[in-house]
C-alpha positions as CSV (number, residue, x, y, z in Angstrom):
1,M,12.3,2.8,-9.7
2,I,8.9,4.2,-11.1
3,K,7.8,7.5,-9.9
4,I,4.1,8.4,-10.0
5,E,2.9,11.7,-8.9
6,I,-0.8,12.1,-8.0
7,P,-2.2,15.3,-6.7
8,D,-3.3,15.3,-3.1
9,R,-1.4,12.1,-2.5
10,E,2.1,11.1,-1.6
11,I,4.4,10.5,-4.5
12,I,4.7,6.8,-5.3
13,Q,8.2,5.5,-5.7
14,A,7.7,2.0,-6.7
15,E,10.7,-0.3,-6.7
16,H,8.8,-3.7,-6.9
17,L,6.1,-5.0,-9.2
18,V,4.3,-8.2,-7.9
19,L,2.0,-10.0,-10.0
20,D,-0.1,-13.2,-10.2
21,Y,0.4,-15.4,-13.0
22,N,-2.7,-17.3,-14.1
23,G,-5.6,-15.0,-15.1
24,T,-3.1,-12.1,-15.0
25,L,0.0,-12.8,-17.0
26,A,-1.3,-16.0,-18.7
27,I,-4.6,-17.6,-19.7
28,D,-4.9,-21.3,-19.1
29,G,-1.2,-21.3,-18.2
30,I,0.0,-19.8,-21.5
31,L,1.7,-16.4,-21.3
32,I,-0.3,-13.7,-23.0
33,P,1.4,-12.1,-26.1
34,G,3.2,-8.9,-25.5
35,V,4.0,-9.7,-21.7
36,E,7.5,-10.8,-22.0
37,D,8.8,-7.7,-23.8
38,R,6.9,-5.3,-21.6
39,L,8.0,-7.0,-18.3
40,N,11.6,-7.0,-19.5
41,T,11.4,-3.3,-20.3
42,L,10.1,-2.8,-16.8
43,A,12.8,-4.9,-15.2
44,D,15.2,-2.1,-16.1
45,K,13.2,0.1,-13.7
46,M,12.1,-2.2,-10.9
47,T,12.3,-5.7,-9.5
48,I,9.6,-8.0,-10.7
49,H,8.2,-10.8,-8.8
50,V,5.5,-13.4,-9.8
51,V,3.7,-15.0,-6.9
52,T,1.4,-17.8,-7.9
53,A,-0.4,-20.9,-7.1
54,D,0.5,-22.1,-10.6
55,T,-2.7,-24.0,-11.3
56,F,-1.5,-25.2,-14.6
57,G,2.1,-25.9,-13.6
58,K,3.6,-23.7,-16.5
59,A,4.6,-20.6,-14.7
60,R,8.4,-21.2,-14.2
61,Q,9.0,-22.4,-17.7
62,S,6.9,-19.6,-19.3
63,L,8.7,-17.1,-17.4
64,S,12.2,-18.3,-18.1
65,N,13.0,-15.5,-20.6
66,I,11.8,-12.8,-18.3
67,L,13.9,-11.0,-15.7
68,C,11.8,-11.9,-12.7
69,S,11.6,-14.1,-9.8
70,C,8.8,-16.7,-9.6
71,D,7.4,-17.9,-6.2
72,V,5.1,-20.9,-6.4
73,I,2.8,-21.0,-3.3
74,H,1.9,-24.3,-1.8
75,G,-0.5,-25.1,1.1
76,K,-3.5,-22.9,2.2
77,N,-4.3,-19.3,2.7
78,H,-2.7,-17.8,-0.4
79,Q,-4.3,-14.4,0.2
80,Q,-2.4,-14.1,3.4
81,Y,0.9,-15.3,1.8
82,K,0.7,-12.7,-1.0
83,K,-0.2,-9.8,1.5
84,E,2.9,-10.8,3.7
85,F,5.1,-11.0,0.6
86,I,4.1,-7.4,-0.2
87,S,4.6,-6.3,3.4
88,Q,8.1,-7.8,3.6
89,L,9.2,-5.8,0.5
90,G,7.8,-2.6,2.0
91,A,4.1,-2.1,0.8
92,E,4.9,1.6,0.1
93,K,7.3,0.6,-2.7
94,V,5.2,-2.0,-4.3
95,I,2.8,-2.1,-7.3
96,A,0.7,-5.3,-7.4
97,I,-1.5,-6.7,-10.3
98,G,-3.9,-9.4,-10.0
99,N,-7.4,-10.6,-10.7
100,G,-8.3,-13.6,-8.6
101,Q,-9.7,-13.7,-5.0
102,N,-6.4,-14.9,-3.7
103,D,-5.0,-11.5,-5.0
104,A,-7.4,-9.3,-2.9
105,L,-5.2,-8.7,0.1
106,M,-2.1,-8.3,-2.1
107,V,-3.8,-5.6,-4.3
108,K,-5.1,-3.8,-1.1
109,E,-1.7,-3.9,0.6
110,A,0.4,-2.5,-2.1
111,V,0.8,1.4,-2.6
112,L,-0.9,0.8,-6.0
113,G,-3.2,-2.1,-6.7
114,I,-4.2,-2.9,-10.3
115,V,-6.9,-5.4,-11.1
116,L,-7.5,-7.1,-14.5
117,I,-10.8,-8.4,-16.1
118,Q,-9.4,-10.7,-18.8
119,A,-10.7,-14.0,-20.0
120,E,-10.6,-15.6,-16.5
121,G,-12.6,-12.7,-15.1
122,C,-12.1,-11.0,-11.8
123,S,-13.1,-11.5,-8.2
124,V,-15.3,-8.8,-6.9
125,K,-13.3,-8.6,-3.7
126,T,-10.2,-8.1,-5.6
127,L,-11.9,-5.4,-7.7
128,M,-13.0,-3.5,-4.6
129,N,-9.5,-3.4,-3.2
130,A,-7.9,-2.0,-6.4
131,D,-6.9,1.4,-7.3
132,V,-7.1,1.0,-11.0
133,V,-8.9,-1.5,-13.3
134,C,-7.6,-2.5,-16.7
135,S,-9.1,-4.8,-19.3
136,T,-5.8,-6.5,-20.3
137,I,-2.4,-7.1,-18.8
138,V,-0.8,-5.3,-21.8
139,E,-2.8,-2.2,-20.9
140,A,-1.7,-2.4,-17.2
141,L,2.0,-2.8,-18.1
142,D,1.7,0.1,-20.6
143,L,0.4,2.2,-17.7
144,L,3.5,1.6,-15.8
145,N,5.7,2.4,-18.8
146,N,3.6,5.7,-19.0
147,P,3.2,6.7,-15.4
148,L,1.3,10.0,-16.4
149,R,-1.7,7.7,-17.4
150,I,-1.9,6.7,-13.9
151,T,-1.8,10.3,-12.6
152,A,-4.7,11.1,-15.0
153,T,-6.7,8.1,-13.8
154,L,-6.2,8.8,-10.1
155,R,-6.3,12.5,-9.8
156,V,-9.1,13.9,-7.7
């Protein structure tokens, strides 16, 4: 569990990290350097879930050395699927990270939503639903390994 104390807000006790794959953990289907080690470090503290449409078809293979589950979404309405995934885990125990429009409801539903603006860009809807914006996944994962950074960012 990761505990984040933010003044004038309930203490966050996150047990789950839910992430998108393409545009978040990977660019053009290729895992971003530094992600594997950081996620495996976080896996000692929380359960990691990757929920993706897997546009490039490389997610499961790329994540094989990471202590996480990988849920590939098929069909329509990916936004709703990701939101319901968060709800089933208990939104108050989930931190979500994404960048695409299909991540908008996921980022909003989670107790803490982080949006990334990397090579793929970021959906404005997702940006508006986030609590924190980072320029790279490495920075976002480093925030989770150093929760006082989040406290500093979100204090009123």
